[in-house]
C-alpha positions as CSV (number, residue, x, y, z in Angstrom):
1,M,-41.9,29.7,-51.7
2,R,-42.7,26.4,-50.0
3,I,-40.1,24.7,-52.4
4,I,-37.5,27.4,-51.4
5,N,-38.1,26.7,-47.9
6,C,-37.7,23.1,-48.2
7,V,-34.6,23.2,-49.9
8,K,-33.2,25.6,-47.4
9,N,-34.3,23.3,-44.5
10,A,-32.7,20.2,-46.4
11,S,-29.4,22.2,-47.1
12,L,-29.3,23.4,-43.4
13,A,-29.8,19.8,-42.0
14,A,-27.1,18.3,-44.7
15,L,-24.9,21.1,-43.2
16,L,-25.8,20.1,-39.7
17,F,-25.3,16.5,-40.2
18,T,-22.0,17.0,-42.0
19,S,-20.6,19.1,-39.2
20,M,-21.8,16.5,-36.8
21,A,-20.1,13.5,-38.4
22,H,-16.9,15.4,-38.3
23,A,-17.1,17.1,-34.8
24,D,-14.3,16.3,-32.4
25,V,-14.9,14.0,-29.7
26,A,-13.6,15.9,-26.4
27,L,-11.6,13.5,-24.1
28,K,-12.4,14.0,-20.3
29,D,-8.6,13.3,-19.3
30,S,-6.1,10.5,-20.2
31,S,-7.7,7.4,-18.8
32,E,-9.8,7.3,-22.1
33,I,-6.7,6.6,-24.0
34,L,-4.5,4.7,-21.7
35,G,-2.9,1.6,-22.8
36,H,-1.8,0.0,-26.0
37,W,-3.1,1.2,-29.6
38,S,-2.1,-0.2,-33.2
39,V,-1.6,2.9,-35.3
40,T,-2.9,1.1,-38.8
41,A,-3.2,3.7,-41.1
42,E,-2.6,7.3,-41.9
43,S,-4.2,9.7,-44.3
44,L,-4.0,13.6,-45.4
45,K,-8.0,13.6,-45.5
46,L,-10.4,11.7,-43.3
47,D,-12.3,10.1,-46.3
48,G,-9.2,9.9,-48.3
49,E,-6.9,7.3,-49.3
50,K,-5.3,5.6,-46.4
51,K,-1.5,4.5,-46.2
52,L,-1.2,1.4,-44.2
53,I,1.3,1.6,-41.4
54,K,2.6,-0.5,-38.8
55,S,2.9,1.4,-35.3
56,A,2.1,0.5,-32.0
57,W,1.5,3.3,-29.0
58,D,1.4,3.1,-25.4
59,F,-0.2,5.7,-23.5
60,K,1.1,5.4,-20.0
61,N,0.0,6.8,-16.7
62,D,3.0,8.9,-16.1
63,G,2.4,11.2,-19.2
64,T,4.8,9.2,-21.5
65,L,3.7,7.9,-24.9
66,T,5.9,5.0,-26.3
67,A,5.8,4.7,-30.0
68,I,7.2,1.6,-31.5
69,S,7.1,1.7,-35.5
70,T,8.1,-0.8,-38.1
71,D,9.6,-0.1,-41.5
72,S,10.3,-3.1,-43.7
73,L,11.8,-0.9,-46.0
74,G,14.4,1.1,-44.1
75,R,17.7,0.5,-42.8
76,T,16.2,0.2,-39.3
77,K,13.5,-2.3,-38.9
78,E,12.0,-1.0,-35.7
79,M,12.3,2.3,-34.1
80,T,11.2,3.1,-30.5
81,V,10.5,6.9,-29.3
82,V,9.2,7.9,-25.9
83,V,7.7,11.3,-25.9
84,K,5.6,13.1,-23.3
85,Y,1.8,13.9,-23.7
86,S,-1.2,15.3,-21.9
87,V,-4.8,15.8,-22.5
88,E,-5.9,19.5,-22.3
89,D,-9.1,21.0,-23.0
90,G,-10.2,17.5,-24.4
91,V,-7.4,17.3,-27.0
92,I,-4.3,15.3,-26.9
93,K,-1.2,17.3,-26.6
94,K,1.9,15.3,-27.8
95,Q,5.7,16.0,-27.9
96,L,6.9,16.1,-31.5
97,S,10.3,14.6,-30.6
98,P,12.0,13.7,-27.7
99,G,14.0,16.6,-25.8
100,R,12.4,19.1,-27.6
101,E,9.4,21.1,-26.1
102,K,7.6,21.6,-29.4
103,Y,4.0,19.9,-29.1
104,E,1.4,19.3,-31.6
105,S,-2.5,18.8,-30.7
106,C,-4.3,15.6,-32.2
107,S,-7.9,15.7,-31.7
108,V,-10.3,12.8,-31.5
109,V,-12.6,13.0,-34.5
110,Q,-14.3,9.8,-34.3
111,R,-14.2,7.0,-31.6
112,E,-16.2,3.7,-32.0
113,G,-15.8,0.8,-30.1
114,S,-12.1,0.0,-30.2
115,D,-11.3,2.3,-33.2
116,M,-10.3,5.8,-32.6
117,T,-9.3,8.5,-35.4
118,L,-7.2,11.2,-34.4
119,K,-6.7,14.6,-36.3
120,C,-3.0,15.9,-36.0
121,T,-1.5,18.8,-37.2
122,N,-1.3,17.4,-40.8
123,L,-2.6,13.9,-40.8
124,F,-5.4,11.7,-39.7
125,L,-4.2,8.6,-37.9
126,F,-6.2,5.5,-37.5
127,L,-5.9,3.6,-34.5
128,T,-7.5,0.3,-32.9
129,K,-7.1,-0.5,-29.0
130,K,-5.2,-3.7,-28.5
């Protein structure tokens, strides 16, 4: 009986630790993300294989996000897009494309020092504050 309780307690502790490790970090407001960020990689899973990317995001105080992406293989070497964003209920709501009122939610799943990991609709994004 004692061994069963130890196994149950260890299982519960592991489950709690795992859920805490992937718990979202609630943002208080947009002041926590304002400024320039480098988006360095993207992945389908938090601990999955990362695809390196070269993109810069600038969260501005007026509720706009300027994204500048570089694609060395594409016809356009650099593309700049300006979309609206806000922080609601601790989550970043950002416009999917300019002129469309469709938004996606991106929650902060990890934040340590100048690094931040976002979980958007279908992708994890890895950012570093410039």
